[in-house]
PDB file of N, CA, C and O in Angstrom:
ATOM      1  N   UNK A   1       1.204  -1.215   0.527  1.00  0.00           N
ATOM      2  CA  UNK A   1       0.212  -0.181   0.160  1.00  0.00           C
ATOM      3  C   UNK A   1       1.046   1.016   0.066  1.00  0.00           C
ATOM      4  O   UNK A   1       2.098   1.125   0.696  1.00  0.00           O
ATOM      5  N   UNK A   2       0.648   1.791  -0.609  1.00  0.00           N
ATOM      6  CA  UNK A   2       1.256   3.780  -0.738  1.00  0.00           C
ATOM      7  C   UNK A   2       0.380   4.701  -0.401  1.00  0.00           C
ATOM      8  O   UNK A   2      -0.658   5.074  -0.949  1.00  0.00           O
ATOM      9  N   UNK A   3       0.984   5.065   0.684  1.00  0.00           N
ATOM     10  CA  UNK A   3       0.772   6.200   1.940  1.00  0.00           C
ATOM     11  C   UNK A   3       0.666   7.583   1.418  1.00  0.00           C
ATOM     12  O   UNK A   3      -0.163   8.442   1.720  1.00  0.00           O
ATOM     13  N   UNK A   4       1.647   7.646   0.585  1.00  0.00           N
ATOM     14  CA  UNK A   4       2.222   9.003   0.419  1.00  0.00           C
ATOM     15  C   UNK A   4       1.592  10.514   0.235  1.00  0.00           C
ATOM     16  O   UNK A   4       1.946  11.671   0.460  1.00  0.00           O
ATOM     17  N   UNK A   5       0.414   9.802  -0.325  1.00  0.00           N
ATOM     18  CA  UNK A   5      -0.611  11.166  -0.641  1.00  0.00           C
ATOM     19  C   UNK A   5      -1.829  10.876   0.381  1.00  0.00           C
ATOM     20  O   UNK A   5      -2.937  11.379   0.197  1.00  0.00           O
ATOM     21  N   UNK A   6      -1.488   9.878   1.665  1.00  0.00           N
ATOM     22  CA  UNK A   6      -2.506  10.237   2.913  1.00  0.00           C
ATOM     23  C   UNK A   6      -2.703  11.852   3.633  1.00  0.00           C
ATOM     24  O   UNK A   6      -1.953  12.658   4.184  1.00  0.00           O
ATOM     25  N   UNK A   7      -4.268  11.788   3.248  1.00  0.00           N
ATOM     26  CA  UNK A   7      -5.391  11.262   2.991  1.00  0.00           C
ATOM     27  C   UNK A   7      -6.408  11.712   2.367  1.00  0.00           C
ATOM     28  O   UNK A   7      -7.591  11.735   2.706  1.00  0.00           O
ATOM     29  N   UNK A   8      -5.582  12.294   0.860  1.00  0.00           N
ATOM     30  CA  UNK A   8      -6.455  12.614   0.288  1.00  0.00           C
ATOM     31  C   UNK A   8      -5.666  11.362  -1.024  1.00  0.00           C
ATOM     32  O   UNK A   8      -4.988  11.674  -2.004  1.00  0.00           O
ATOM     33  N   UNK A   9      -6.010  10.166  -0.638  1.00  0.00           N
ATOM     34  CA  UNK A   9      -5.704   8.723  -1.512  1.00  0.00           C
ATOM     35  C   UNK A   9      -7.043   7.957  -1.342  1.00  0.00           C
ATOM     36  O   UNK A   9      -7.992   8.165  -0.586  1.00  0.00           O
ATOM     37  N   UNK A  10      -6.765   6.763  -2.523  1.00  0.00           N
ATOM     38  CA  UNK A  10      -8.133   5.283  -2.104  1.00  0.00           C
ATOM     39  C   UNK A  10      -6.931   4.135  -2.211  1.00  0.00           C
ATOM     40  O   UNK A  10      -6.260   3.969  -3.229  1.00  0.00           O
ATOM     41  N   UNK A  11      -6.815   3.565  -1.292  1.00  0.00           N
ATOM     42  CA  UNK A  11      -6.425   1.984  -1.039  1.00  0.00           C
ATOM     43  C   UNK A  11      -6.946   0.580  -2.225  1.00  0.00           C
ATOM     44  O   UNK A  11      -8.060   0.625  -2.746  1.00  0.00           O
ATOM     45  N   UNK A  12      -6.315  -0.174  -2.411  1.00  0.00           N
ATOM     46  CA  UNK A  12      -7.229  -1.913  -2.740  1.00  0.00           C
ATOM     47  C   UNK A  12      -6.095  -2.513  -2.098  1.00  0.00           C
ATOM     48  O   UNK A  12      -4.893  -2.246  -2.070  1.00  0.00           O
ATOM     49  N   UNK A  13      -6.790  -3.366  -1.610  1.00  0.00           N
ATOM     50  CA  UNK A  13      -6.470  -4.467  -0.918  1.00  0.00           C
ATOM     51  C   UNK A  13      -7.525  -5.622  -1.355  1.00  0.00           C
ATOM     52  O   UNK A  13      -8.747  -5.756  -1.294  1.00  0.00           O
ATOM     53  N   UNK A  14      -5.878  -6.773  -2.065  1.00  0.00           N
ATOM     54  CA  UNK A  14      -7.032  -7.892  -2.296  1.00  0.00           C
ATOM     55  C   UNK A  14      -5.935  -8.942  -1.522  1.00  0.00           C
ATOM     56  O   UNK A  14      -4.752  -8.740  -1.246  1.00  0.00           O
ATOM     57  N   UNK A  15      -7.028 -10.490  -1.209  1.00  0.00           N
ATOM     58  CA  UNK A  15      -6.797 -11.267  -0.588  1.00  0.00           C
ATOM     59  C   UNK A  15      -6.767 -12.436  -1.947  1.00  0.00           C
ATOM     60  O   UNK A  15      -7.564 -12.129  -2.833  1.00  0.00           O
ATOM     61  N   UNK A  16      -6.100 -13.492  -2.164  1.00  0.00           N
ATOM     62  CA  UNK A  16      -5.936 -14.449  -3.183  1.00  0.00           C
ATOM     63  C   UNK A  16      -5.883 -15.822  -2.209  1.00  0.00           C
ATOM     64  O   UNK A  16      -4.950 -15.858  -1.407  1.00  0.00           O
ATOM     65  N   UNK A  17      -6.925 -17.076  -2.228  1.00  0.00           N
ATOM     66  CA  UNK A  17      -6.814 -18.114  -1.644  1.00  0.00           C
ATOM     67  C   UNK A  17      -6.625 -19.278  -2.526  1.00  0.00           C
ATOM     68  O   UNK A  17      -7.519 -19.456  -3.354  1.00  0.00           O
ATOM     69  N   UNK A  18      -5.655 -20.094  -2.514  1.00  0.00           N
ATOM     70  CA  UNK A  18      -5.658 -20.955  -3.448  1.00  0.00           C
ATOM     71  C   UNK A  18      -4.877 -22.223  -2.478  1.00  0.00           C
ATOM     72  O   UNK A  18      -4.005 -21.985  -1.643  1.00  0.00           O
ATOM     73  N   UNK A  19      -5.410 -23.589  -2.805  1.00  0.00           N
ATOM     74  CA  UNK A  19      -5.037 -25.051  -2.716  1.00  0.00           C
ATOM     75  C   UNK A  19      -3.113 -24.819  -3.250  1.00  0.00           C
ATOM     76  O   UNK A  19      -2.665 -24.189  -4.208  1.00  0.00           O
ATOM     77  N   UNK A  20      -2.428 -25.559  -2.252  1.00  0.00           N
ATOM     78  CA  UNK A  20      -1.103 -25.741  -3.246  1.00  0.00           C
ATOM     79  C   UNK A  20      -0.481 -27.468  -3.398  1.00  0.00           C
ATOM     80  O   UNK A  20       0.551 -28.008  -3.797  1.00  0.00           O
ATOM     81  N   UNK A  21      -1.755 -27.879  -2.839  1.00  0.00           N
ATOM     82  CA  UNK A  21      -1.345 -29.712  -3.303  1.00  0.00           C
ATOM     83  C   UNK A  21      -2.811 -29.870  -3.832  1.00  0.00           C
ATOM     84  O   UNK A  21      -2.876 -31.015  -4.279  1.00  0.00           O
ATOM     85  N   UNK A  22      -3.693 -29.409  -3.944  1.00  0.00           N
ATOM     86  CA  UNK A  22      -5.037 -29.886  -3.938  1.00  0.00           C
ATOM     87  C   UNK A  22      -5.318 -29.360  -5.459  1.00  0.00           C
ATOM     88  O   UNK A  22      -5.213 -28.157  -5.697  1.00  0.00           O
ATOM     89  N   UNK A  23      -5.639 -30.191  -6.375  1.00  0.00           N
ATOM     90  CA  UNK A  23      -6.314 -29.464  -7.934  1.00  0.00           C
ATOM     91  C   UNK A  23      -7.641 -29.465  -7.596  1.00  0.00           C
ATOM     92  O   UNK A  23      -8.026 -29.858  -6.495  1.00  0.00           O
ATOM     93  N   UNK A  24      -8.593 -28.931  -8.712  1.00  0.00           N
ATOM     94  CA  UNK A  24     -10.042 -29.384  -8.949  1.00  0.00           C
ATOM     95  C   UNK A  24     -10.815 -30.566  -8.801  1.00  0.00           C
ATOM     96  O   UNK A  24     -12.017 -30.654  -8.550  1.00  0.00           O
ATOM     97  N   UNK A  25     -10.238 -31.186  -8.931  1.00  0.00           N
ATOM     98  CA  UNK A  25     -11.292 -32.946  -9.022  1.00  0.00           C
ATOM     99  C   UNK A  25     -10.950 -32.905  -7.248  1.00  0.00           C
ATOM    100  O   UNK A  25     -10.962 -34.103  -6.967  1.00  0.00           O
ATOM    101  N   UNK A  26     -10.782 -32.458  -6.495  1.00  0.00           N
ATOM    102  CA  UNK A  26     -10.313 -32.978  -4.810  1.00  0.00           C
ATOM    103  C   UNK A  26     -10.068 -31.721  -4.196  1.00  0.00           C
ATOM    104  O   UNK A  26      -9.393 -31.961  -3.195  1.00  0.00           O
ATOM    105  N   UNK A  27     -10.273 -30.525  -4.291  1.00  0.00           N
ATOM    106  CA  UNK A  27     -10.978 -29.638  -3.599  1.00  0.00           C
ATOM    107  C   UNK A  27     -11.736 -28.514  -4.484  1.00  0.00           C
ATOM    108  O   UNK A  27     -11.854 -28.852  -5.661  1.00  0.00           O
ATOM    109  N   UNK A  28     -12.119 -27.612  -4.253  1.00  0.00           N
ATOM    110  CA  UNK A  28     -13.528 -26.632  -4.705  1.00  0.00           C
ATOM    111  C   UNK A  28     -13.589 -25.996  -3.552  1.00  0.00           C
ATOM    112  O   UNK A  28     -13.850 -26.383  -2.413  1.00  0.00           O
ATOM    113  N   UNK A  29     -12.995 -23.778  -4.510  1.00  0.00           N
ATOM    114  CA  UNK A  29     -13.406 -23.355  -2.924  1.00  0.00           C
ATOM    115  C   UNK A  29     -14.269 -22.124  -3.677  1.00  0.00           C
ATOM    116  O   UNK A  29     -14.187 -21.501  -4.736  1.00  0.00           O
ATOM    117  N   UNK A  30     -15.147 -22.145  -2.499  1.00  0.00           N
ATOM    118  CA  UNK A  30     -15.991 -20.539  -3.445  1.00  0.00           C
ATOM    119  C   UNK A  30     -16.648 -20.226  -2.399  1.00  0.00           C
ATOM    120  O   UNK A  30     -16.753 -21.040  -1.482  1.00  0.00           O
ATOM    121  N   UNK A  31     -17.140 -19.155  -2.344  1.00  0.00           N
ATOM    122  CA  UNK A  31     -18.157 -18.468  -0.998  1.00  0.00           C
ATOM    123  C   UNK A  31     -19.213 -18.725  -1.307  1.00  0.00           C
ATOM    124  O   UNK A  31     -19.761 -18.561  -2.397  1.00  0.00           O
ATOM    125  N   UNK A  32     -19.740 -19.314  -0.013  1.00  0.00           N
ATOM    126  CA  UNK A  32     -21.171 -19.578   0.189  1.00  0.00           C
ATOM    127  C   UNK A  32     -22.018 -19.070  -0.398  1.00  0.00           C
ATOM    128  O   UNK A  32     -22.817 -19.578  -1.185  1.00  0.00           O
ATOM    129  N   UNK A  33     -21.872 -17.594   0.073  1.00  0.00           N
ATOM    130  CA  UNK A  33     -22.808 -16.860   0.278  1.00  0.00           C
ATOM    131  C   UNK A  33     -22.902 -15.139  -0.929  1.00  0.00           C
ATOM    132  O   UNK A  33     -23.522 -14.079  -1.013  1.00  0.00           O
ATOM    133  N   UNK A  34     -21.742 -15.965  -1.655  1.00  0.00           N
ATOM    134  CA  UNK A  34     -21.355 -14.746  -2.825  1.00  0.00           C
ATOM    135  C   UNK A  34     -20.033 -13.345  -1.863  1.00  0.00           C
ATOM    136  O   UNK A  34     -18.882 -13.277  -1.430  1.00  0.00           O
ATOM    137  N   UNK A  35     -21.477 -12.387  -2.040  1.00  0.00           N
ATOM    138  CA  UNK A  35     -20.725 -10.696  -1.536  1.00  0.00           C
ATOM    139  C   UNK A  35     -21.141 -11.041  -0.141  1.00  0.00           C
ATOM    140  O   UNK A  35     -20.394 -10.960   0.835  1.00  0.00           O
ATOM    141  N   UNK A  36     -22.424 -11.444  -0.119  1.00  0.00           N
ATOM    142  CA  UNK A  36     -23.171 -11.619   1.552  1.00  0.00           C
ATOM    143  C   UNK A  36     -22.135 -12.641   2.245  1.00  0.00           C
ATOM    144  O   UNK A  36     -22.360 -12.909   3.425  1.00  0.00           O
ATOM    145  N   UNK A  37     -21.060 -13.215   1.644  1.00  0.00           N
ATOM    146  CA  UNK A  37     -20.347 -14.280   2.810  1.00  0.00           C
ATOM    147  C   UNK A  37     -19.455 -13.201   3.413  1.00  0.00           C
ATOM    148  O   UNK A  37     -18.796 -13.578   4.382  1.00  0.00           O
ATOM    149  N   UNK A  38     -19.242 -11.413   2.873  1.00  0.00           N
ATOM    150  CA  UNK A  38     -18.072 -10.244   3.361  1.00  0.00           C
ATOM    151  C   UNK A  38     -19.316  -9.704   4.172  1.00  0.00           C
ATOM    152  O   UNK A  38     -20.478  -9.995   3.888  1.00  0.00           O
ATOM    153  N   UNK A  39     -18.944  -8.899   5.196  1.00  0.00           N
ATOM    154  CA  UNK A  39     -19.736  -8.064   6.364  1.00  0.00           C
ATOM    155  C   UNK A  39     -18.607  -7.092   6.926  1.00  0.00           C
ATOM    156  O   UNK A  39     -17.822  -7.242   7.862  1.00  0.00           O
ATOM    157  N   UNK A  40     -18.802  -6.025   6.017  1.00  0.00           N
ATOM    158  CA  UNK A  40     -18.499  -5.315   6.156  1.00  0.00           C
ATOM    159  C   UNK A  40     -18.438  -4.516   7.085  1.00  0.00           C
ATOM    160  O   UNK A  40     -17.360  -3.971   7.320  1.00  0.00           O
ATOM    161  N   UNK A  41     -19.775  -4.182   7.994  1.00  0.00           N
ATOM    162  CA  UNK A  41     -20.354  -3.420   9.067  1.00  0.00           C
ATOM    163  C   UNK A  41     -19.555  -4.163  10.217  1.00  0.00           C
ATOM    164  O   UNK A  41     -19.447  -3.408  11.183  1.00  0.00           O
ATOM    165  N   UNK A  42     -19.001  -5.309  10.415  1.00  0.00           N
ATOM    166  CA  UNK A  42     -18.096  -5.328  11.752  1.00  0.00           C
ATOM    167  C   UNK A  42     -17.083  -5.239  11.318  1.00  0.00           C
ATOM    168  O   UNK A  42     -16.405  -6.205  11.668  1.00  0.00           O
ATOM    169  N   UNK A  43     -16.355  -4.311  10.467  1.00  0.00           N
ATOM    170  CA  UNK A  43     -14.984  -4.016  10.487  1.00  0.00           C
ATOM    171  C   UNK A  43     -15.044  -2.004  10.838  1.00  0.00           C
ATOM    172  O   UNK A  43     -15.672  -1.054  10.371  1.00  0.00           O
ATOM    173  N   UNK A  44     -14.394  -2.130  11.498  1.00  0.00           N
ATOM    174  CA  UNK A  44     -14.120  -0.989  12.020  1.00  0.00           C
ATOM    175  C   UNK A  44     -12.730   0.060  12.324  1.00  0.00           C
ATOM    176  O   UNK A  44     -12.000  -0.023  13.311  1.00  0.00           O
ATOM    177  N   UNK A  45     -12.622   0.867  11.401  1.00  0.00           N
ATOM    178  CA  UNK A  45     -11.284   1.264  11.324  1.00  0.00           C
ATOM    179  C   UNK A  45     -11.024   3.685  11.509  1.00  0.00           C
ATOM    180  O   UNK A  45     -11.541   4.608  10.879  1.00  0.00           O
ATOM    181  N   UNK A  46     -10.377   3.660  12.245  1.00  0.00           N
ATOM    182  CA  UNK A  46     -10.881   4.683  12.605  1.00  0.00           C
ATOM    183  C   UNK A  46     -10.786   5.617  11.694  1.00  0.00           C
ATOM    184  O   UNK A  46     -11.616   6.516  11.562  1.00  0.00           O
ATOM    185  N   UNK A  47      -9.480   5.430  10.804  1.00  0.00           N
ATOM    186  CA  UNK A  47      -9.477   6.449   9.827  1.00  0.00           C
ATOM    187  C   UNK A  47      -9.634   6.408   8.392  1.00  0.00           C
ATOM    188  O   UNK A  47      -9.229   7.188   7.530  1.00  0.00           O
ATOM    189  N   UNK A  48     -10.349   5.268   8.304  1.00  0.00           N
ATOM    190  CA  UNK A  48     -10.591   5.062   7.076  1.00  0.00           C
ATOM    191  C   UNK A  48     -12.225   4.014   6.588  1.00  0.00           C
ATOM    192  O   UNK A  48     -12.815   3.199   7.297  1.00  0.00           O
ATOM    193  N   UNK A  49     -12.545   4.441   5.210  1.00  0.00           N
ATOM    194  CA  UNK A  49     -13.757   3.614   5.453  1.00  0.00           C
ATOM    195  C   UNK A  49     -13.478   2.796   3.995  1.00  0.00           C
ATOM    196  O   UNK A  49     -12.598   2.914   3.141  1.00  0.00           O
ATOM    197  N   UNK A  50     -14.919   1.712   4.157  1.00  0.00           N
ATOM    198  CA  UNK A  50     -14.158   0.947   2.728  1.00  0.00           C
ATOM    199  C   UNK A  50     -15.445   1.306   1.704  1.00  0.00           C
ATOM    200  O   UNK A  50     -16.663   1.214   1.859  1.00  0.00           O
ATOM    201  N   UNK A  51     -15.022   1.533   1.140  1.00  0.00           N
ATOM    202  CA  UNK A  51     -15.956   2.158  -0.441  1.00  0.00           C
ATOM    203  C   UNK A  51     -16.419   1.272  -1.078  1.00  0.00           C
ATOM    204  O   UNK A  51     -17.580   1.548  -1.382  1.00  0.00           O
ATOM    205  N   UNK A  52     -15.955  -0.119  -1.619  1.00  0.00           N
ATOM    206  CA  UNK A  52     -16.351  -1.351  -2.097  1.00  0.00           C
ATOM    207  C   UNK A  52     -15.496  -2.721  -1.997  1.00  0.00           C
ATOM    208  O   UNK A  52     -14.275  -2.877  -2.016  1.00  0.00           O
ATOM    209  N   UNK A  53     -16.476  -3.597  -1.891  1.00  0.00           N
ATOM    210  CA  UNK A  53     -15.920  -5.294  -1.884  1.00  0.00           C
ATOM    211  C   UNK A  53     -16.819  -5.913  -3.302  1.00  0.00           C
ATOM    212  O   UNK A  53     -17.734  -5.655  -4.083  1.00  0.00           O
ATOM    213  N   UNK A  54     -15.426  -7.253  -2.819  1.00  0.00           N
ATOM    214  CA  UNK A  54     -15.895  -7.595  -4.127  1.00  0.00           C
ATOM    215  C   UNK A  54     -15.309  -9.436  -3.843  1.00  0.00           C
ATOM    216  O   UNK A  54     -14.146  -9.820  -3.721  1.00  0.00           O
ATOM    217  N   UNK A  55     -16.354 -10.117  -3.813  1.00  0.00           N
ATOM    218  CA  UNK A  55     -15.605 -11.330  -3.421  1.00  0.00           C
ATOM    219  C   UNK A  55     -15.270 -12.086  -4.875  1.00  0.00           C
ATOM    220  O   UNK A  55     -15.992 -11.685  -5.788  1.00  0.00           O
ATOM    221  N   UNK A  56     -14.325 -13.083  -5.233  1.00  0.00           N
ATOM    222  CA  UNK A  56     -14.386 -13.751  -6.004  1.00  0.00           C
ATOM    223  C   UNK A  56     -14.239 -15.396  -5.936  1.00  0.00           C
ATOM    224  O   UNK A  56     -14.317 -16.024  -4.880  1.00  0.00           O
ATOM    225  N   UNK A  57     -13.979 -16.088  -7.439  1.00  0.00           N
ATOM    226  CA  UNK A  57     -13.674 -16.995  -7.209  1.00  0.00           C
ATOM    227  C   UNK A  57     -13.384 -17.438  -8.493  1.00  0.00           C
ATOM    228  O   UNK A  57     -13.780 -16.661  -9.363  1.00  0.00           O
ATOM    229  N   UNK A  58     -12.734 -18.590  -8.953  1.00  0.00           N
ATOM    230  CA  UNK A  58     -12.452 -19.253 -10.295  1.00  0.00           C
ATOM    231  C   UNK A  58     -11.185 -19.995 -10.788  1.00  0.00           C
ATOM    232  O   UNK A  58     -10.205 -19.405 -10.332  1.00  0.00           O
ATOM    233  N   UNK A  59     -10.955 -20.670 -11.268  1.00  0.00           N
ATOM    234  CA  UNK A  59      -9.672 -21.263 -11.639  1.00  0.00           C
ATOM    235  C   UNK A  59      -8.073 -20.841 -12.340  1.00  0.00           C
ATOM    236  O   UNK A  59      -7.811 -19.994 -13.194  1.00  0.00           O
ATOM    237  N   UNK A  60      -7.486 -21.457 -11.864  1.00  0.00           N
ATOM    238  CA  UNK A  60      -6.421 -21.198 -12.779  1.00  0.00           C
ATOM    239  C   UNK A  60      -5.499 -22.557 -13.264  1.00  0.00           C
ATOM    240  O   UNK A  60      -5.168 -23.446 -12.479  1.00  0.00           O
ATOM    241  N   UNK A  61      -5.178 -22.536 -14.622  1.00  0.00           N
ATOM    242  CA  UNK A  61      -4.097 -23.365 -14.841  1.00  0.00           C
ATOM    243  C   UNK A  61      -2.519 -23.056 -14.536  1.00  0.00           C
ATOM    244  O   UNK A  61      -1.872 -22.009 -14.537  1.00  0.00           O
ATOM    245  N   UNK A  62      -2.175 -24.444 -14.269  1.00  0.00           N
ATOM    246  CA  UNK A  62      -0.641 -23.996 -14.000  1.00  0.00           C
ATOM    247  C   UNK A  62      -0.170 -25.475 -14.585  1.00  0.00           C
ATOM    248  O   UNK A  62      -0.666 -26.527 -14.181  1.00  0.00           O
ATOM    249  N   UNK A  63       0.894 -25.392 -15.630  1.00  0.00           N
ATOM    250  CA  UNK A  63       1.257 -26.369 -16.607  1.00  0.00           C
ATOM    251  C   UNK A  63       2.052 -27.499 -15.803  1.00  0.00           C
ATOM    252  O   UNK A  63       2.038 -28.625 -16.299  1.00  0.00           O
ATOM    253  N   UNK A  64       2.812 -27.280 -14.490  1.00  0.00           N
ATOM    254  CA  UNK A  64       3.121 -28.251 -13.788  1.00  0.00           C
ATOM    255  C   UNK A  64       1.996 -29.226 -12.917  1.00  0.00           C
ATOM    256  O   UNK A  64       1.920 -30.448 -12.792  1.00  0.00           O
ATOM    257  N   UNK A  65       1.468 -28.513 -12.577  1.00  0.00           N
ATOM    258  CA  UNK A  65       0.057 -29.111 -11.263  1.00  0.00           C
ATOM    259  C   UNK A  65      -1.576 -29.340 -12.115  1.00  0.00           C
ATOM    260  O   UNK A  65      -2.498 -29.971 -11.598  1.00  0.00           O
ATOM    261  N   UNK A  66      -1.646 -28.755 -13.334  1.00  0.00           N
ATOM    262  CA  UNK A  66      -2.970 -28.684 -13.786  1.00  0.00           C
ATOM    263  C   UNK A  66      -4.227 -27.393 -13.290  1.00  0.00           C
ATOM    264  O   UNK A  66      -3.988 -26.296 -12.785  1.00  0.00           O
ATOM    265  N   UNK A  67      -4.999 -27.736 -13.494  1.00  0.00           N
ATOM    266  CA  UNK A  67      -5.663 -26.634 -12.875  1.00  0.00           C
ATOM    267  C   UNK A  67      -6.189 -26.764 -11.281  1.00  0.00           C
ATOM    268  O   UNK A  67      -6.297 -27.734 -10.532  1.00  0.00           O
ATOM    269  N   UNK A  68      -6.473 -25.280 -11.111  1.00  0.00           N
ATOM    270  CA  UNK A  68      -6.679 -25.501  -8.968  1.00  0.00           C
ATOM    271  C   UNK A  68      -7.909 -24.705  -8.743  1.00  0.00           C
ATOM    272  O   UNK A  68      -8.645 -24.548  -9.718  1.00  0.00           O
ATOM    273  N   UNK A  69      -8.037 -24.504  -8.311  1.00  0.00           N
ATOM    274  CA  UNK A  69      -9.253 -23.580  -7.862  1.00  0.00           C
ATOM    275  C   UNK A  69      -8.891 -22.453  -6.597  1.00  0.00           C
ATOM    276  O   UNK A  69      -8.097 -22.428  -5.657  1.00  0.00           O
ATOM    277  N   UNK A  70      -9.754 -21.716  -7.042  1.00  0.00           N
ATOM    278  CA  UNK A  70      -8.913 -20.850  -5.864  1.00  0.00           C
ATOM    279  C   UNK A  70     -10.220 -19.971  -5.582  1.00  0.00           C
ATOM    280  O   UNK A  70     -11.247 -20.495  -6.013  1.00  0.00           O
ATOM    281  N   UNK A  71     -10.401 -18.611  -4.878  1.00  0.00           N
ATOM    282  CA  UNK A  71     -11.370 -17.680  -4.061  1.00  0.00           C
ATOM    283  C   UNK A  71     -10.419 -16.757  -3.846  1.00  0.00           C
ATOM    284  O   UNK A  71      -9.253 -17.150  -3.899  1.00  0.00           O
ATOM    285  N   UNK A  72     -10.760 -14.927  -3.475  1.00  0.00           N
ATOM    286  CA  UNK A  72      -9.984 -14.209  -2.926  1.00  0.00           C
ATOM    287  C   UNK A  72     -11.431 -12.865  -2.713  1.00  0.00           C
ATOM    288  O   UNK A  72     -12.630 -13.012  -2.949  1.00  0.00           O
ATOM    289  N   UNK A  73     -10.948 -12.063  -2.375  1.00  0.00           N
ATOM    290  CA  UNK A  73     -11.839 -10.558  -2.388  1.00  0.00           C
ATOM    291  C   UNK A  73     -11.125  -9.534  -2.282  1.00  0.00           C
ATOM    292  O   UNK A  73     -10.010  -9.877  -1.889  1.00  0.00           O
ATOM    293  N   UNK A  74     -11.215  -8.222  -2.464  1.00  0.00           N
ATOM    294  CA  UNK A  74     -10.685  -7.513  -3.260  1.00  0.00           C
ATOM    295  C   UNK A  74     -11.716  -6.090  -2.300  1.00  0.00           C
ATOM    296  O   UNK A  74     -12.930  -5.888  -2.331  1.00  0.00           O
ATOM    297  N   UNK A  75     -10.580  -5.310  -1.507  1.00  0.00           N
ATOM    298  CA  UNK A  75     -11.481  -4.543  -0.955  1.00  0.00           C
ATOM    299  C   UNK A  75     -10.927  -3.046  -1.338  1.00  0.00           C
ATOM    300  O   UNK A  75      -9.700  -3.079  -1.424  1.00  0.00           O
ATOM    301  N   UNK A  76     -11.579  -1.485  -1.642  1.00  0.00           N
ATOM    302  CA  UNK A  76     -10.933  -0.334  -1.510  1.00  0.00           C
ATOM    303  C   UNK A  76     -11.692   0.575  -1.047  1.00  0.00           C
ATOM    304  O   UNK A  76     -11.253   1.710  -0.861  1.00  0.00           O
TER     305      UNK A  76
END
């Protein structure tokens, strides 16, 4: 994160989760309730507020291990 223009800036934070050992045939990761799985009303930050968040899930192909399933979220 870059705070050089704070407090006149915006920050983006992403977190992605993916299995190291299991492919899509062994393990599927997904958000049970989509965007409703993330509750931003429980997050309290004294100097910041959350403008937007988005949950995602999908597949990634790796030539050495095959197709892996992953999930993540993005906060703006």
